Structures are given as C-alpha cells and as structure tokens.
C-alpha positions as CSV (number, residue, x, y, z in Angstrom):
1,X,-91.2,5.7,-107.4
2,X,-94.3,3.7,-108.4
3,X,-95.2,3.4,-112.0
4,X,-98.1,5.7,-112.6
5,X,-99.7,3.2,-115.1
6,X,-100.0,2.4,-118.7
7,X,-98.9,4.5,-121.7
8,X,-98.1,4.3,-125.3
9,X,-94.7,4.5,-127.0
10,X,-95.1,7.5,-129.1
11,X,-91.9,6.6,-131.1
12,X,-93.2,3.2,-132.2
13,X,-96.9,3.6,-131.8
14,X,-96.8,0.2,-129.8
15,X,-98.6,-0.1,-126.4
16,X,-97.1,-1.7,-123.5
17,X,-98.1,-5.1,-121.7
18,X,-98.0,-5.4,-117.9
19,X,-97.7,-9.0,-116.7
20,X,-99.5,-8.5,-113.2
21,X,-99.8,-10.7,-110.4
22,X,-103.3,-10.7,-108.9
23,X,-102.6,-12.6,-105.8
24,X,-104.4,-15.7,-104.6
25,X,-108.0,-14.6,-105.6
26,X,-109.2,-11.6,-103.4
27,X,-108.9,-8.2,-105.0
28,X,-107.8,-6.8,-101.4
29,X,-104.5,-8.9,-102.0
30,X,-103.5,-6.8,-105.0
31,X,-100.4,-4.8,-104.5
32,X,-100.8,-1.0,-104.7
33,X,-98.5,-1.0,-107.6
34,X,-100.8,-3.6,-109.4
35,X,-103.9,-1.7,-108.6
36,X,-102.6,1.6,-109.9
37,X,-101.6,-0.1,-113.2
38,X,-104.9,-2.0,-113.5
39,X,-106.9,1.2,-112.9
40,X,-105.3,2.7,-116.2
41,X,-105.6,-0.4,-118.5
42,X,-107.2,-0.2,-121.8
43,X,-107.3,-4.0,-122.2
44,X,-107.5,-6.7,-119.4
45,X,-106.9,-10.3,-120.0
46,X,-107.7,-12.2,-116.8
47,X,-107.3,-15.7,-115.4
48,X,-109.6,-18.3,-114.0
49,X,-108.3,-18.2,-110.5
50,X,-109.5,-14.8,-109.6
51,X,-112.8,-14.1,-107.5
52,X,-115.7,-12.6,-109.6
53,X,-115.4,-9.4,-107.5
54,X,-112.4,-8.6,-109.6
55,X,-114.7,-7.5,-112.2
56,X,-115.8,-4.6,-110.1
57,X,-112.5,-2.9,-110.2
58,X,-111.7,-3.3,-113.9
59,X,-111.9,0.2,-115.8
60,X,-115.3,0.7,-117.2
61,X,-114.0,1.6,-120.6
62,X,-111.4,-1.2,-120.8
63,X,-111.7,-4.2,-123.2
64,X,-112.0,-7.2,-120.9
65,X,-111.3,-10.8,-122.0
66,X,-111.6,-14.0,-119.8
67,X,-108.8,-16.2,-120.8
68,X,-108.9,-18.7,-117.9
69,X,-107.3,-22.1,-118.1
70,X,-108.5,-24.9,-115.7
71,X,-107.9,-28.5,-115.9
72,X,-110.0,-29.9,-118.8
73,X,-111.6,-26.4,-119.5
74,X,-109.5,-23.9,-121.5
75,X,-111.3,-20.8,-122.6
76,X,-108.2,-20.0,-124.7
77,X,-105.0,-21.7,-125.6
78,X,-101.7,-20.2,-124.5
79,X,-101.0,-19.5,-128.2
80,X,-104.2,-17.6,-128.4
81,X,-103.5,-15.5,-125.3
82,X,-100.0,-14.6,-126.7
83,X,-101.8,-13.5,-129.9
84,X,-104.2,-11.2,-127.9
85,X,-101.3,-9.6,-126.1
86,X,-99.3,-8.9,-129.4
87,X,-102.5,-7.8,-131.3
88,X,-103.7,-5.3,-128.8
89,X,-100.2,-3.9,-128.0
90,X,-99.4,-3.3,-131.7
91,X,-102.7,-1.4,-131.9
92,X,-101.1,1.0,-129.5
93,X,-103.2,-0.2,-126.4
94,X,-101.9,-0.8,-123.0
95,X,-102.6,-4.2,-121.8
96,X,-102.8,-5.8,-118.4
97,X,-102.4,-9.4,-118.3
98,X,-103.9,-10.2,-114.8
99,X,-102.6,-13.7,-113.6
100,X,-103.6,-15.4,-110.4
101,X,-100.9,-15.5,-107.9
102,X,-97.4,-14.5,-109.2
103,X,-96.8,-14.4,-112.9
104,X,-93.7,-16.4,-112.7
105,X,-94.8,-19.2,-110.2
106,X,-96.5,-21.8,-112.4
107,X,-98.3,-18.9,-114.2
108,X,-96.7,-19.4,-117.6
109,X,-95.6,-15.9,-117.4
110,X,-92.3,-16.9,-118.9
111,X,-94.0,-18.0,-122.2
112,X,-95.8,-14.6,-122.6
113,X,-92.7,-12.8,-121.8
114,X,-90.9,-14.6,-124.5
115,X,-93.7,-13.6,-127.0
116,X,-93.4,-10.0,-126.1
117,X,-89.6,-9.9,-126.4
118,X,-89.6,-11.7,-129.8
119,X,-91.9,-8.9,-131.0
120,X,-90.1,-6.1,-129.5
121,X,-93.1,-5.2,-127.3
122,X,-92.4,-3.0,-124.1
123,X,-93.4,-4.8,-121.0
124,X,-93.3,-4.7,-117.3
125,X,-93.4,-7.3,-114.6
126,X,-95.7,-6.7,-111.5
127,X,-95.1,-9.4,-108.9
128,X,-98.1,-10.7,-107.0
129,X,-98.7,-12.7,-103.8
130,X,-98.3,-16.2,-104.8
131,X,-100.5,-19.0,-103.5
132,X,-97.5,-20.8,-102.4
133,X,-97.2,-18.5,-99.3
134,X,-100.9,-17.3,-99.3
135,X,-102.2,-20.8,-98.9
136,X,-100.1,-21.5,-95.9
137,X,-100.7,-18.2,-94.3
138,X,-104.4,-18.3,-94.5
139,X,-104.3,-21.9,-93.3
140,X,-102.3,-20.7,-90.2
141,X,-98.9,-22.3,-90.6
142,X,-95.5,-21.1,-92.0
143,X,-93.5,-22.5,-94.8
144,X,-90.3,-22.4,-92.8
145,X,-89.6,-22.7,-89.1
146,X,-86.6,-23.2,-86.9
147,X,-86.2,-26.8,-86.1
148,X,-88.9,-27.9,-88.6
149,X,-88.2,-26.6,-91.9
150,X,-85.4,-24.6,-93.5
151,X,-86.3,-25.2,-97.1
152,X,-89.3,-25.3,-99.5
153,X,-89.6,-27.7,-102.5
154,X,-92.3,-26.7,-105.1
155,X,-93.8,-29.4,-107.1
156,X,-96.0,-29.5,-110.2
157,X,-98.6,-32.3,-109.8
158,X,-99.3,-32.3,-113.4
159,X,-95.9,-33.4,-114.7
160,X,-94.0,-34.8,-111.7
161,X,-95.5,-38.2,-112.2
162,X,-94.4,-38.3,-115.9
163,X,-90.7,-37.3,-115.4
164,X,-87.7,-39.1,-114.1
165,X,-88.5,-38.0,-110.6
166,X,-86.0,-39.0,-107.9
167,X,-88.6,-40.2,-105.4
168,X,-86.0,-41.4,-102.8
169,X,-84.6,-37.9,-102.7
170,X,-88.0,-36.4,-102.3
171,X,-88.9,-38.8,-99.6
172,X,-85.8,-37.6,-97.6
173,X,-86.5,-34.0,-98.2
174,X,-86.2,-32.1,-94.9
175,X,-88.5,-29.3,-95.3
176,X,-92.0,-28.2,-96.8
177,X,-93.2,-29.6,-100.0
178,X,-95.7,-27.5,-101.8
179,X,-97.8,-29.2,-104.5
180,X,-99.4,-27.1,-107.3
181,X,-102.0,-28.5,-109.5
182,X,-101.8,-31.8,-107.8
183,X,-105.2,-32.7,-105.9
184,X,-106.0,-35.5,-108.3
185,X,-102.5,-36.8,-108.3
186,X,-101.9,-36.7,-104.6
187,X,-102.7,-40.4,-103.7
188,X,-100.1,-41.5,-106.3
189,X,-97.6,-39.0,-105.2
190,X,-98.2,-39.8,-101.4
191,X,-97.8,-43.5,-102.2
192,X,-94.5,-43.0,-103.9
193,X,-93.1,-40.9,-101.1
194,X,-94.2,-43.7,-98.6
195,X,-92.6,-46.4,-100.9
196,X,-89.3,-44.6,-100.8
197,X,-89.3,-44.1,-97.0
198,X,-91.1,-41.1,-96.1
199,X,-92.9,-41.0,-92.6
200,X,-96.5,-42.3,-92.9
201,X,-97.5,-39.8,-90.2
202,X,-96.0,-36.8,-92.0
203,X,-98.9,-34.2,-92.0
204,X,-100.5,-33.0,-95.3
205,X,-102.8,-30.1,-95.8
206,X,-105.2,-29.3,-98.6
207,X,-106.0,-25.6,-98.9
208,X,-108.8,-24.4,-101.2
209,X,-109.7,-20.8,-102.1
210,X,-107.1,-19.1,-99.9
211,X,-107.9,-15.6,-99.2
212,X,-111.6,-15.9,-99.9
213,X,-114.5,-16.4,-97.4
214,X,-115.0,-20.0,-98.4
215,X,-111.4,-20.8,-97.7
216,X,-111.3,-24.6,-96.7
217,X,-108.5,-26.3,-95.1
218,X,-108.2,-30.2,-94.5
219,X,-105.4,-31.7,-92.5
220,X,-104.4,-35.3,-92.8
221,X,-101.3,-37.5,-93.0
222,X,-99.2,-38.8,-95.9
223,X,-100.7,-42.3,-95.3
224,X,-104.2,-41.2,-95.3
225,X,-103.5,-39.0,-98.5
226,X,-102.2,-42.1,-100.3
227,X,-105.7,-43.6,-100.0
228,X,-107.5,-40.6,-101.3
229,X,-108.5,-39.4,-97.8
230,X,-108.0,-35.8,-99.0
231,X,-110.5,-34.8,-101.7
232,X,-111.4,-31.2,-102.8
233,X,-114.6,-29.7,-101.3
234,X,-115.0,-26.7,-103.4
235,X,-114.5,-26.0,-107.2
236,X,-111.8,-23.5,-106.5
237,X,-108.1,-23.8,-106.6
238,X,-106.3,-25.9,-104.1
239,X,-102.7,-26.3,-103.1
240,X,-101.1,-29.0,-101.0
241,X,-98.4,-28.9,-98.3
242,X,-96.5,-31.9,-96.9
243,X,-94.4,-31.3,-93.8
244,X,-94.1,-30.9,-90.1
245,X,-95.1,-27.1,-90.3
246,X,-98.5,-28.1,-91.1
247,X,-99.0,-29.1,-87.5
248,X,-99.2,-25.4,-86.6
249,X,-102.8,-25.3,-87.8
250,X,-103.8,-27.8,-85.3
251,X,-101.5,-26.6,-82.5
252,X,-100.3,-30.0,-81.9
253,X,-96.9,-30.6,-80.1
254,X,-96.0,-26.9,-80.1
255,X,-94.5,-25.7,-76.9
256,X,-93.8,-22.2,-77.9
257,X,-94.3,-20.9,-81.5
258,X,-93.1,-17.4,-80.7
259,X,-89.8,-18.6,-79.3
260,X,-89.3,-21.1,-82.1
261,X,-88.9,-24.0,-79.5
262,X,-90.5,-27.1,-80.9
263,X,-91.7,-30.1,-78.8
264,X,-89.4,-33.2,-79.2
265,X,-92.5,-35.1,-80.6
266,X,-92.1,-33.0,-83.8
267,X,-88.4,-32.7,-84.0
268,X,-86.5,-30.5,-81.6
269,X,-85.7,-26.8,-81.8
270,X,-83.0,-24.3,-82.0
271,X,-82.2,-22.1,-79.0
C-alpha cells in the first residue's frame, strides 16, 4: 500500500523527513508515491535541477526553501540544508527534501540520511527517476543492449580527475560510461581515455535538460570531445554518455534494433 503522506510522531513530537527523488526535472516524471507525499508536505526544500513548473504543485500552505547547489553557485551549503531538515522536523513538521533525479545517485542523499539517523529523526526514502537513464531515454538510446553494452559505469566528473583513477581499465571498459557533472572536464577525460587506448571513434553524447521541452542532444566522438567539440548549449543540467549504444540516436549501423542484432560495423550481435 502506498504511503498516504506526511505525519507527526505523537509520541516524540518530531516530524518526519521524506527524501524524495523528483526525477530529471519535469513534474510529469514524479512517481505517484512522490506526488502523494509532496501534496501533504508542510515544508519543502527543493533542488536547483528542477523546472520552475514544480512550484505550481507545491502545497499552498507549505514553507518552501530553495536550497539548490550548482557549480560555483550554492544557495545553501550541505551543512545548512541538514540543519534545516533537523530544525523543521524537531518542530514537529513534516518535511519533503525534493531532490533532482534519485536521492542516492550523486544526490548527497546519504549525507542527509546520516544526519537524520544521528538525531533519531524518522525518515522515508522515495526513489526517483535518475538522470542516468532519463538522459539516455530522452536522447533515444539504451544504456545496455545485446552485443554492445552489458554494463554501465557511472563517473563523477568533479573528482575523477583528482583521484588515483585506473585510466587503462576505464579505456578498456566494454559498456556504457555515464559522466555526471563532467561537461567542463570532458576534454581532459576524453584525452586520458584516448591516451590509454580507447577508440578515437567511440561515440559520445551530451544530453541537456532531459525531460524538458528544451532538451538538447549533441553527438560526437571521443576524439572530437578531447578537443572541446562538445560544449553546453543551455544553462540546464547535462549528462555525458560514452559508448557504442549512443549510435542508436543516429540510427547508424543498426540492422534491427528490435531483434537485438547489430551490424558488424558496431560489434556483432547475439542471436
């Protein structure tokens, strides 16, 4: 049975916090469960990656805080967000922390969860549609496909260049690489993959504003990406995909997508 929404724990006087995944940006991609919980919220703390139309579905009487964090422009630190969650829940209010995508896919939902657990605040996790699969779906290609990709690797573009990354292993990866928060670091990442043996013609896609009317998709190659051939065209969020499946969006070399058979020019298929 679906949870009917927010409530206050009478025995403790504390409220409850819902860590809710809002999907890739469009309110229509909210799950039914997320919508029901949001409609009963007394406090809403929402992210930067959501379309402004979300404001129209927030409860009229709810206290609403914008706590978005974008590169170089944070309206609130993570510590301040945690404090707001604790403060309102300790006042007996029921709080929805509305996070772009899924709370636990590069959403720092784990940090907020730890804060709630440490202070004995009741919570509930409400999964959302991650930009990981939303971006590829709206761009028109799968993350996995027989004969092309049987695995997906998720990379954080902000930190992968600062860690002891095994680039030779990454360059040999036989699947789809999804790069979050990596549009500015893509040229360096692409160059490192090429330096360690990746195919120069490996397709690369940059998907911006997945699920919105101004969704923008650019297709290139790893070689072109290494010389800054892919640059953002909008101010919205972008996610990068590297792998043979990207060719679906151009319908190049595909004999029969429905049957799973792939042209030998891409890599053979399973029967």
